[in-house]
N, C-alpha and C positions, 0 to 999 in steps of 0.2 A: 474321399472322392466320390463327387455325384456328377450326375450328367443330365441334362435335358436334350431332347432329340426332336427338335422343331421340324425337321425335314424328312426323315427316314422313319420315324416310327418305332421299330423294334431293334435296330441295329444300335450298339453302344458300345463301340471300341474304346471308349474313355473310361467306362466303367471297370473297377478292379474284378470284378465277378465275370467280365468277358474273358479276361485273361486267365480265369482259372478253368476255362472250360478246356475239354479235349481238345488237341490241334486240329482234328478232322472237324468238330464242331465250329471251331473258329473260322477255318479255311471255307467250309460253307456258307458263313455270314458274308465272307468277302466274296464270295463267288456271287451271291445275291446282289451285293453291291455293286459289282461290276456290269451287271445286266441292266442296271437303271438306266434311262434315257440320256439323263443329265447326271452321271454320279457327283453328288456331294454330299458331306456328312458333316454336319455343323452341330456341335456340343458343345455347350459350357464345361469347363473344367475348374474343379473348386479342390484345393489343397490346402491345409492350414499351414499358416506360416510363410505362405508364397503369395506375393501379390499376383491378383488374376488378371489375366487378358480376356478377350471376347469370346475365347474357344478356338475352334480349328475346322478345317476343312481336311476329310481324307481323299487322297489321290489313290486310288485303287487300280486304276487301269495301267498296262503298261506303257501306252502311247502318253498319257500323263505324266507319268514318273519321269521318264526319257524326255518329254519336252521341257519339264520343270528343271531336269539337271543340267540340259543344255543351254538353259536361259537364266543365267546366275543373275543378270543385270535387272531381271524381274523378281525372279525368286532368290532372294537375298538368305546369305548363311547367316548374316548379322541381324540382330543382335546376339543370335542363338540359334543352334541348329540341332544339339543334342538334348534339349529341354522343351517340352511343350509349353511350359509357363517361362516368362523370363526368367533368367538365371540370376538369384541376387549376387549382389557383390561379393559376399563373404565366401561364395562357391566360384564365382567368375574367376578370381583371382589364381585358382588351382585348375580349373577346367576351360578357360578361355583360351584354347589351343587356336590354331590354325584352321581346325574344321569350322569355328566360328568366326571367319573371316572372310572378306570378298577380295578379288584383286583392286588394286595391285598389290598391298601387303601380303595377301595370302600367297599371290604368286613369287613374292621375293621370299619368302620363308620356305615354301615347299621347294624351291629351286636350292635353297641350302641342305633342306634334309635329305632331297633325292639323291643326294651324291651317295647316301649310305645305302641305295637298293639299286645300283645300276647292275646290268648283266654281269659285268666284270666282277663287281664285288660279291655277288651272289654265287657266282662260279667258284671263287676262292672260298665261299663258306661250304661248299658241297661235301668236302672231305669231313668238316667237323660235324655237320648235319648227319652224315652216315654214322660217325662214330657214335652221336649221341642216340641214335636210333637203335644201334647195335647193343648199346648198354641198358636201354630201355627194355628192349624184347629179353637181353639176357636176366633181368631182374624179375620178368614177367614169367618167363619159363621156371626160374627158380623158385617163385611164389606160387604159380598155378593159378587156380581162379581168383578173380580180383575186382577191383574196382577200375574199370577202363579209364574213367574220367581221370581221377587221381593219380592213377600209377602209370598210366599210359599218355593218354591225350593231352593233359596238362604239362607234362614235363618237359616235351620237346620245344613247345614255343616260349615256354618260360626260359629254359636254358638260352637259347638262341638269342632271345631280346637282352637278357642281361649279360650274355659275353659281349653282344654288339654295344652296349652302354658301358661295358667295364664295371659291372658290380659285384661287388664281393660275395664269395659264396654266402657268407654266414647270414647276410640280410635278404637274402632271394626267398625265403619262405616267408618273410615278412611282406616282401612284394607281391607274392602270390596272394597272400590273405587281403591285403590292402585293395587289391583289383577286384576280389571277390566281393568285398563292402561296397565298392562303389557302384558297379553294375547290379548289386542284389538288393538295393533299396527297395522295400517291399516284400522281401522274401525272410520270412522269419529265420532261416538258417544262417544268414549272413547278417542281416540287419540287427537280429538278437533282441528286438523289442516284443514283448509279450502282447503288447496291444496293437499288433498287425493281425488281421483277419481276411479272410481271403472274400470278404463283402464290403470291407471297406477299412479305413485307417482312424484310430482315433487321433487326438491331438497330441497326446502324451506319446504315442507310438510313432507319429509322422517326426516330432520335434526329437525324439530318442535316434531314429534312422537318420536324420538329417544332421545331427551331431556327430554321428560316426561317420558318415561320408564326408563331412567337414575334415575332421580328425585325420582319416586316411589320406585325403586330398593334402594335407599339410604335411604329413609324415613321408609322402612320395616326392613332394615338391621339396622339401628340407632335404631328401635324401639327393635328388639330382642336382641341387645347387650346392652342396657339399663337394660332389663329385666334379663340377665344372670348376670349383675354387681349386681343387686339388690338381686338375689337369692344366689349369693356367700356370701352376708352378711347375708340375712335371707331367709334360704332354706323353701321349701314350698314341697306340694307332686304334683305339675304339672311338665309338660314335660321338661320345661327350667331346673328345678331343677335336675331332673333326667339325662340330657343331662351334664350338668355342672360337674357332679360328677363321671360319668360313666368312667369306664377305660377298654381299650383292648389292651393287651398286653403293659400294661404301658404307653399307650397313651391317651390323653384326647383330647376333641374337643376345638379347639381354638375359640375366640369370633367370629373371622371373619366365621368359618365353622358353628356356632351356628347360625349366622345370614343368611348364604347362606342356610342352610337346613329349617330356619324359612320362608324363602320366597318358598321355594319348597312346604313346607308343607301348607302354606296358599292358595298357588295358586293352586296347583293339589287337595289339600282337599276341596276348595270350589269349584272351576270351574268344575271339573270333574262330581262330585257327583250330583251338581245342574243341570249340563245339562243333565244326564242322567235321572235324576227325570222329567225335562221337555220335554224331547223326550218321556220318559214313558206316560206322561199324554197324548200327542198327538197321540201316538200309541195306546193307549186303546179307544182315541175318534174315530179315524179312523177304528179301528176294534172291535167294539162292542161285536162281539162274543165271543172274547178272554176275553173282561172285564166280561161278563156274566160266562164264563169257570173259571176265577179266584175266582169271587164271590160264586160258587158253594162249592169250598172247597179252601179257602185263604191259609191255611197252607201247603197242599198239591201242590199247583201249584206256590205259591211265588217264592220259590228257583228258579224254571225255567223261571219264568217271569223275575226275576232280569236278570238272564244271557242273556235270549233273548233282553231284553232292552239294555244291556250293547253291545251287538254284533250289533244291528241294529243302536244304537246311535254311537257307537266308539267315545266316547268323545274326545279323542287324535288322531287325524288323522295319524299323523307320528311322527317320530323320525328317527334322522340320525345316519349312522355309518360310519368310516373310516376305508380303507383296511390297514392293518398291513403288509401284504404281498401279493405277486401274489396268487391267488385262484381262481378255477373253481368252477361254481355252475349252475346247470341248462343249461349245454352246453355253457356257456359264460364264457371267461376268464376276470376276474378282475385283476386289477393291484394295486400292493402297493400305497396306497395315494389317491386311487379313494374313493369317497364320495358315498353311498347309501342311499335311504331313504326307511325306513320299512313303507309302507302305510297299515296300520291297517284296515283302512277302506274297502280297497280293499280285504284284504286278509279275511276279515269276510263276504265278499259276495261270496268267490270262489265256483264255480258251482261243481267242483271236491269234494270238503269237504263237503257242505251245501245243502242239496235238497231243491229246490225252496227257494233261499238264499233271496228272496226279500219280502218273505213273514214272517210276524210277528205271530210266533207260540210258545206259551209258554210252550209247552208240547214237544219242540223240544229236542231230545236225541239221540246220544250226542251231546253235543254243546262246541266244542274245538275252541271258539272264542278266538281272541287276543286282546279284549277290555280293558283288564287290562295289556297289553304288552305281548309280545311273551313269552315261557318258557326260563328261565335261570336266571342269578344273577339280572338282572334288572326288573323282574316281579313286578308289584306293591304292594309297601310295604303296602299301604292301602288298598287293595283289600275287606279284611273282613270288614272293617270297613265301606267302600262305601257299601257293601250288606247289612249290619245291617242297616245303614240310610235310603237307599232305601226300605228296607222292613218295617221298623217302619213307615215311612212316609206315605206309601201307605196303610197299615193297618189301620191308623187312618184315612185318607181320606176315604176310600172304607166301613170303618165302619160307619162313622157319616156324611159323604155326599156323598153316592154311586152313585149319580148322576152327579157329577164333571165331567166336559168335556171341552176342549179347544172350544172357541167360535169365533175362528179367525185362521188366519196363524200366525205360528211363525215369528217374526222378527230376523232372523239370524245374527250372528256374521259374520263379513266379513274378513275370515282368514284361511290361509291354513293349520294352525297347530291344532286349537281347532273347534271342530264341535259344536259352541255354538248356544243357543237361548238366545237372550238378553230379549225379552219380549213375552209373551203369555197369550193373553186374556182369561180368563176362566170364567165361570157359574156353577151354580148347581142349 
């Protein structure tokens, strides 16, 4: 991956090397970008084996991210929102979910799947959430010092999503591993290609990584379609059964759409929540006064703590939009066909919106973060579920092991898309 920077000179958010920088260095670059009179960041993106477009503009300010999110008729999610380059057909068949759609098709599918996230459904899940969190902490206490990511943070959302979809226990480790591969493209631990480096990707390494992602997508898609066929014969009370029977305006989801949504759900539901939890433990470790404040009155402070964790962590760094027509925003004229990246991580540190934006403050109010996406039709469907999972897990942890803390630095995912933590040693 290489980049040219015709307008900003030094910033290079599309360089692989940029995403290997320490988090504070990256955020300092975004802070500089936000201060420009007309912040635009245009770079050529070159990846082997992927057809190239003309590059992209970076939206770094909170106001710009919000405006683009609220104006989907101009800032379109089609043809692709989860890849800077237009997604090749061999990947789109697995990852072409509703996040890559605009209304009215997006609205119809979202209306179907949103039935799994109603307040009544989430309330019914509360007992199962608590029981799962209790088992996780039981195991933590028995094991002692451990890897917080793999032994705590990753377990709860994986179990919740798999329970929702009716995924059998024996294949759940496979689901977890495949989601890591899909979002770990570029990280040697998950991609497995020795030709990956932090300064660039060789053609062989890129091909190997793309092949692994394609295979992972096929396996998850195949699993979902098998479940769908089984539920058509023997309906149950899981989400797959609800999806295959639901209709909106006389339409039902196809097996392919169920497969794509399944991949979206397991990837988004597992990765984002587990990363929020992992960042949360590190934030409470680095800010013991905030931990003490939370423990003084957990129920009063935890709702604010969840929002502040999501703001500071911003598990999903960016999504892409494509201009459907010429449009002026913030003094800059965008043209039809231009690509823009909505950098949620930068918007969540915007000094014009958040006082002391780099300070972790669980009492912050208001807190109009965009950690669940900006306002508009693509706001995170599972936001309330994520909030419940984070709350239940930290209540169980801080009730039974209140001294739990990170005992080392995070091993961070090498990615420009997910602000991930792969491993985090902890002790108590």
